[in-house]
N, C-alpha and C positions, 0 to 999 in steps of 0.2 A: 248484351240485351237479353233480358229474361224471356223465355218462351211463355206465351200466354196460353192458358188452357180454356177451351170452350166446353163448358159442362154439357151442352146439348149434343155435342159430337160423340158418336159412338166409337169404341175402340176398333171395331171392324172397319170403320171408315178411314182409319189412319193407314198410310202406306206402310209396307214392310219395314220394320225397324224404325219407324218414325213416330211411334207413340210417345206421349210426354214422359212416361216412365223410362222408356229406353233412351230417349234423348237426355234425360236427367242422369241416367246411369252412365252413358257415354261421356257426358260433360264432366261428371265427377271423376271418372276414370282418367280422363285427359288432364284435369286439374291436379289430381293426386300424382300422376306421372310427372307433370311439370314441377310440382313441389318437391318430389323426391329427387329429380335431377338437380334442382336448385340447391337442395340440402347437400347433395353429394359434391357439387361444385364448391359450395361454401366450405364444407369440411376439408376438401382438398386444398383450397386456398389458405384456410387457417393452418392446416398442417404444414404447407410449404412456408408460410410466414413464420411459424414456430421453429421450423428447421433453420431458416435464415437467421432468426434472432439468436438461436442457440449457437450457430456457427459464428456469428458476430461476437457474441460473448466469449466464446472459446478463443477467437483470434485476439480479442482485447486482453484476456487473461494471459495468453502466451506472450503478447507484447510487454505487458507489465512484468511478468516473471523474467523475461529477457533483460529488461531495463534494470530490474532489481539485481539480477545476477551480475550485470556489467558494473553497476554502481558499487556493489559489494566488493567486487574484485578491485576496483579503483581505490576504495576506502582501505581495503586490506593492504594494498601496495603502499598507500600513503602512510598508514600506521607502521608498516614494516620499515619503511624508509626513515620515518621519524624516530622509531625505536633504535634503529641502527645509528642514526646521527647522535641520539642522546647517549647511547653506550660509548660511542667514540669520544664524545665530549667529556664524559665522566672519566674514561680511561686517560685522556689527555690531561685533565685537571689533576687526577691522582698522580700521574707521572711528573707533572710540573711541581706538585707539592713534595713529592719524594726527592726530586732533584734539589729543591730549595732547602729542605732539611739537611740533605747531604752536604750541600755547599756551605750553608750558614752555620749549622750546628745550633745548640741551645743558646749560646751567647749572642749569636747574630739574630736569632728570633726574638729574644728579649729586647735587644736594641731596637728592632723594627717596631715592636709593640709600643715601646716607650715613645718613639718618634710619632706614631699614629695618635697616641693620647695627647701629646703636646700640640699637634696640629688641630685636633678635634676634641677639645676638653668637654664640651657640653654633651655630645653624643656618648662620650666615654663615661661620664657620670650617670647618664640614663641607663646605659648598658650595665654598669656596676650595680645600680639600684635594682634593676630587673633581675639580675643574677642573684642578688642578695635575697630578694623576696622568694624566688624559686627555691633556693637552698633552705631558707627558713621553713617553708611549707613542706619540703621533702623530709626534713629532720623532725618535724613536729609529729608526724604520723607514726 
């Protein structure tokens, strides 16, 4: 409620500290103090919320980095295992080929190729045609 000012009333008639000017000054001081306190509270609340948000972001970033580190380790182990299995398969195939050549010799290999061509004549023709094209291109350059 706003104080009303009676223009007919003299300042001397007002009680001590009760003049309209002093009341207005006191009210504005109280309002400004209240506003300052509210601003401080709001700034404190905003600061706390910012700290909480930063902490939550840091926690999420830590969780993501931990997950990525774990998954990277799992992928590395899988790749290492796959590479090891591939190397073992290549070594085994090479050893089997070496044993075949040692056992059969050139005559045995030629006999096996002839048998494969007799059993699969059409794929053998396509293979021969493809090899012929590749050789022709290689010698043309």
